[in-house]
C-alpha positions in Angstrom: 25.4 -20.6 17.2 27.6 -17.7 18.2 26.7 -14.3 17.0 28.8 -11.2 16.8 26.8 -8.0 17.4 29.8 -5.6 17.8 28.6 -3.7 14.7 25.0 -3.4 15.9 23.9 0.1 16.7 21.3 1.0 19.4 19.0 3.9 18.7 19.2 6.6 21.4 16.5 8.6 23.0 16.6 11.2 20.2 15.9 8.5 17.5 12.9 9.4 15.4 11.5 6.7 13.2 10.8 7.8 9.6 7.0 8.1 9.1 5.1 6.7 6.2 3.6 9.5 4.1 0.0 10.2 5.1 -2.2 10.4 2.1 -5.3 11.2 4.2 -4.8 14.9 3.8 -4.3 14.7 0.0 -7.3 12.4 -0.4 -9.5 14.7 1.7 -8.4 17.7 -0.3 -9.2 15.8 -3.6 -12.5 14.7 -2.2 -13.5 18.3 -1.4 -12.4 19.5 -4.8 -14.3 16.8 -6.6 -17.4 17.6 -4.5 -17.1 21.3 -5.2 -16.7 20.9 -9.0 -19.6 18.4 -9.2 -17.4 15.4 -10.4 -18.4 13.3 -7.4 -22.0 13.6 -8.2 -21.3 12.8 -11.8 -19.3 9.7 -10.9 -22.2 8.5 -8.8 -24.7 9.0 -11.6 -22.4 7.3 -14.0 -22.0 4.3 -11.8 -25.8 4.0 -11.5 -26.4 4.5 -15.2 -23.9 1.8 -16.1 -25.4 -0.6 -13.6 -28.8 -0.2 -15.1 -27.3 -0.7 -18.6 -25.7 -4.0 -17.6 -28.7 -5.2 -15.6 -31.0 -4.6 -18.6 -29.0 -6.9 -20.9 -30.7 -10.2 -21.6 -28.3 -11.4 -24.3 -29.1 -12.6 -27.8 -29.4 -16.3 -26.9 -32.4 -18.3 -25.8 -33.4 -17.8 -22.2 -32.2 -21.3 -21.4 -28.7 -20.2 -22.1 -28.4 -18.5 -18.7 -24.8 -19.4 -18.2 -23.9 -17.6 -21.5 -26.0 -14.6 -20.5 -24.3 -14.5 -17.1 -20.9 -14.6 -18.7 -21.9 -11.8 -21.1 -22.9 -9.6 -18.2 -19.7 -10.5 -16.2 -17.7 -9.4 -19.3 -19.7 -6.2 -19.5 -19.1 -5.5 -15.8 -15.4 -6.0 -16.4 -15.5 -3.6 -19.4 -17.2 -1.1 -17.2 -14.3 -1.3 -14.6 -11.7 -0.9 -17.3 -13.6 2.0 -18.8 -14.0 3.8 -15.5 -10.3 3.5 -14.8 -9.5 4.7 -18.3 -11.9 7.6 -18.8 -12.4 9.2 -15.5 -10.1 11.9 -14.4 -8.7 10.2 -11.2 -8.8 7.0 -9.1 -11.1 8.6 -6.5 -13.8 9.2 -9.1 -13.3 5.7 -10.7 -13.7 4.1 -7.3 -16.8 6.2 -6.5 -18.4 5.2 -9.8 -17.4 1.5 -9.3 -18.9 1.5 -5.7 -22.2 2.9 -7.0 -22.1 0.5 -9.9 -21.8 -2.6 -7.7 -24.2 -1.3 -5.0 -26.8 -0.6 -7.7 -26.2 -4.1 -9.2 -26.6 -5.6 -5.8 -30.0 -4.0 -5.3 -31.4 -4.3 -8.8 -30.0 -7.6 -9.9 -29.1 -9.6 -6.7 -28.9 -13.0 -8.5 -26.4 -11.6 -11.1 -24.5 -9.7 -8.4 -24.1 -13.0 -6.5 -22.9 -14.7 -9.7 -20.5 -11.9 -10.3 -19.1 -12.1 -6.8 -18.6 -15.9 -7.1 -17.0 -15.8 -10.5 -13.3 -16.0 -11.1 -13.7 -14.5 -14.6 -12.4 -11.1 -13.6 -9.0 -12.6 -12.6 -8.6 -14.1 -16.1 -9.7 -10.9 -17.8 -7.3 -8.9 -15.6 -4.4 -11.0 -17.0 -5.3 -9.7 -20.4 -5.2 -6.1 -19.3 -1.9 -6.7 -17.4 -0.3 -8.2 -20.5 -1.3 -5.1 -22.4 -1.0 -6.5 -25.9 -4.2 -7.1 -27.9 -6.3 -6.7 -24.8 -9.7 -6.9 -26.6 -8.6 -10.0 -28.5 -7.3 -11.7 -25.3 -10.5 -10.8 -23.5 -12.6 -12.3 -26.3 -10.6 -15.5 -26.3 -10.9 -15.7 -22.5 -14.6 -15.2 -22.8 -14.9 -18.2 -25.1 -12.8 -20.3 -22.7 -14.9 -19.3 -19.7 -18.0 -20.2 -21.8 -16.4 -23.7 -22.2 -15.8 -23.1 -25.9 -12.1 -22.6 -25.9 -10.9 -22.0 -29.5 -14.3 -21.0 -30.8 -13.3 -18.1 -33.0 -16.9 -16.9 -33.5 -17.6 -16.8 -29.7 -14.2 -15.2 -29.1 -15.0 -12.5 -31.6 -18.4 -11.9 -29.9 -16.6 -11.5 -26.6 -14.1 -9.1 -28.2 -16.9 -7.0 -29.8 -18.9 -7.0 -26.5 -15.9 -5.8 -24.6 -15.1 -3.0 -27.1 -18.8 -1.9 -27.4 -19.2 -1.7 -23.6 -15.9 0.1 -23.2 -17.0 2.6 -25.8 -20.3 3.0 -24.1 -18.5 4.0 -20.9 -16.4 6.5 -22.8 -19.5 8.1 -24.4 -21.4 8.3 -21.1 -18.3 9.7 -19.4 -17.8 12.4 -22.1 -21.5 13.3 -22.1 -21.3 14.0 -18.3 -18.6 16.6 -18.9 -16.3 15.7 -16.0 -14.0 18.6 -14.9 -10.3 17.7 -15.4 
C-alpha cells in the first residue's frame, strides 16, 4: 500500500496542544460555597434520613414475600436518586446526598445493600426516565415485570404509586431542609 503524505503537517517546537478545560477549580469553588452556606451538611443529613426511611420499609406483603419487598425497596432507592437529581440545587449536592444514602444503607441494611448492588433493576428504571414520557407509569410497569408479573395492572399501579410517593417524600424532605439556591 502506497501512502501519500505530502499534505501532512508536522508540528513545530512552538506547537501548544489545546488543553482540556479543568473543572477542578470550579468544583473546589462550588464545594467551598456549599460548605459555607450549609448546603453540604444539609445534603448529608438528607441522604442519611432517606436511607433510614427506605431501610425501615417492610412492605405490605407477608414476610415470606421477600423478593417483592426487596423490589419495593429497590424501586424506592431509585425514586430517591431521581428525587435528589430533581430537587437539589446542583449535582454536587445530589452526589453528596446519594453517597451518604448508599453508605448509610450499606451500614444499616447490608443484606438489602448487597441485593441493590446485584440488581439490574436500576438499568430498566433508567430507561423509563430517559424516555421521558409517562415516567411513573413506565416505572410501575417495569416494577411489575421485575416482580415476574408482567402485565399485572394492579402491581404496575402499586409500583407507579410507590415511585410517586417516594419521589414526593424526597421533595418534601428537601424543601423542609431549606437548601440555599
